[in-house]
C-alpha positions, 0 to 999 in steps of 0.5 A, spaced: 500 500 500 503 506 497 503 512 502 500 518 500 505 524 499 504 530 504 501 536 501 505 542 501 502 547 505 498 552 502 501 559 501 497 565 504 495 571 501 502 575 499 499 581 504 500 577 510 507 576 508 508 583 506 506 585 513 510 580 517 516 581 514 516 589 514 515 588 522 522 584 522 525 589 518 522 595 523 525 591 528 532 591 526 533 584 523 535 586 516 539 580 515 534 575 517 528 579 514 533 578 507 533 571 507 526 570 509 524 575 503 528 571 498 526 564 501 518 566 501 518 569 494 521 563 491 516 559 494 510 564 490 515 563 484 515 556 484 507 556 485 507 560 479 504 566 483 508 571 480 504 577 482 504 575 489 512 574 489 513 581 486 509 584 491 513 581 496 520 583 493 517 590 491 515 591 498 522 588 501 526 592 496 523 599 498 523 598 506 530 595 506 532 601 502 528 606 506 532 603 512 539 604 509 540 597 507 542 598 500 545 592 499 539 588 501 534 593 497 538 592 491 538 585 491 531 584 492 530 590 487 534 585 482 530 579 484 523 583 482 526 584 475 528 577 474 521 575 476 518 580 471 522 576 466 520 569 469 513 571 468 513 575 462 510 581 464 510 586 458 513 593 459 507 598 461 506 605 465 504 601 471 510 596 471 514 602 470 511 606 476 513 600 480 520 600 478 521 608 479 518 607 486 524 602 488 529 607 484 526 613 488 528 609 495 535 609 493 539 614 498 542 620 495 547 622 500 552 628 499 559 626 500 563 630 505 568 635 502 572 639 507 578 635 510 581 637 516 584 631 520 585 624 520 578 623 522 575 626 517 579 622 512 577 616 515 570 619 514 570 621 507 573 614 505 567 611 508 563 615 505 566 614 498 565 606 499 558 607 501 557 611 495 560 606 490 555 601 494 549 605 492 551 606 485 553 599 484 546 597 487 542 602 483 546 600 477 545 593 477 537 594 478 536 599 473 540 595 468 536 589 469 530 593 468 533 596 462 534 589 459 527 587 461 524 593 458 528 592 451 525 584 451 518 586 453 517 593 450 517 597 444 524 600 445 530 596 442 535 600 447 530 599 453 526 604 456 528 611 455 525 613 462 530 608 465 536 610 462 534 617 464 534 615 471 540 611 471 544 617 468 541 621 473 543 617 479 550 615 476 551 623 476 549 625 482 552 619 486 558 617 483 564 618 487 568 618 481 564 621 475 564 618 468 561 623 464 561 619 458 557 614 462 552 619 464 552 621 457 551 614 454 545 613 458 542 620 457 543 619 449 539 613 450 533 617 454 528 622 452 529 628 456 534 633 453 532 638 457 534 634 464 541 632 460 542 640 459 541 641 466 546 636 468 551 639 463 550 646 466 551 643 473 557 639 471 560 646 467 560 649 474 564 644 478 569 641 472 576 642 471 578 647 465 577 645 458 572 639 461 566 643 459 567 643 452 569 636 451 562 634 455 558 638 451 561 636 444 561 629 446 553 629 448 552 632 441 556 627 437 553 621 441 546 624 439 548 625 432 552 618 432 545 614 433 542 619 428 538 623 433 539 630 430 533 633 433 535 631 440 542 634 439 539 640 436 534 641 442 540 639 447 544 645 444 538 650 444 537 648 452 544 648 454 544 656 451 538 657 454 540 654 461 547 657 461 544 664 460 538 663 465 544 662 470 548 667 468 554 663 466 558 663 460 557 658 454 564 655 453 567 658 447 572 654 444 574 651 437 570 644 439 564 648 441 564 652 434 565 645 431 559 642 433 555 649 432 557 648 425 556 641 424 549 641 426 546 645 421 551 642 416 547 635 417 540 638 416 542 638 408 546 634 403 553 637 404 558 631 405 564 636 402 562 641 408 562 635 413 569 633 410 572 640 410 569 641 418 573 635 420 579 637 416 579 644 419 577 642 426 582 636 426 586 638 432 580 640 437 577 633 435 583 629 436 582 632 444 578 626 445 580 619 441 573 617 441 570 623 437 573 621 430 570 614 431 563 618 433 564 622 427 565 616 422 558 613 425 555 620 423 558 620 416 555 613 415 548 615 418 547 621 415 551 621 408 552 613 407 559 613 408 562 606 409 568 605 414 574 602 410 578 600 416 576 594 420 579 596 426 574 602 426 568 601 431 572 600 437 570 606 441 563 606 439 563 599 441 566 601 448 560 606 448 555 601 447 559 596 453 557 602 458 550 599 458 552 593 460 558 595 465 
């Protein structure tokens, strides 16, 4: 006579676990709560109750982040996105809002600037380490969300809104700012006005001769993706915001080059495009990536094919920034 298998315990409504686990976090047992969030949500996934698993993970990510537990919150946030993928949830405004809610819980903390003694040095070292943890955690979460949105949405490069979120967080929180990486995500986004505000802010604190490089890189990256509209919008918005803040727009050969380049690309003017590259060669050569971007622009706007098989290296580097 065969024995019956013991029946698996019926899972309660997710809200019961959401409330129970929130109390564990509130009691300060962050690690214990983390293990419970992961194991309990996994049971709901195994039972194909994906929506409830996502409710538990979403709540856990938010409450851990609210309590400053960035590593725990980021891990649950990534698990939330992985569950979106497992359950094949399509990209839509409602799910984007849920992703945004987690993003908004990631802490934003100013790194101390004034150092006076060894104790201050210790504090800033700890602050820089914490900032790196925040950026790495938020980046892992948003990159997973961008990948989900590309697979289950209408955007080949992923949700523009998610790219803007990532660009903003990298800019505001990175202890070692990489403007090329910030620009990469803004260019994949849909908010040139916000990008302009970040560039103007950068101009107010960067080293001399970094401001025109940042502007030129932003314009060329838009153009290399064939986006002349947002390149023009960015330039117009930059000039407006600089004037509003009573800053001086950086006047250099490089900014003059991109200023001339924009109207050139609005018409069939390949000879003029080539002449600009020759005349401003020394300025373009200030950044090794600029010639690669210009080759991509020539291909996009004038159908000029590259001859050198090694070309494309810097463009590939920019593309890889989305996967770092």
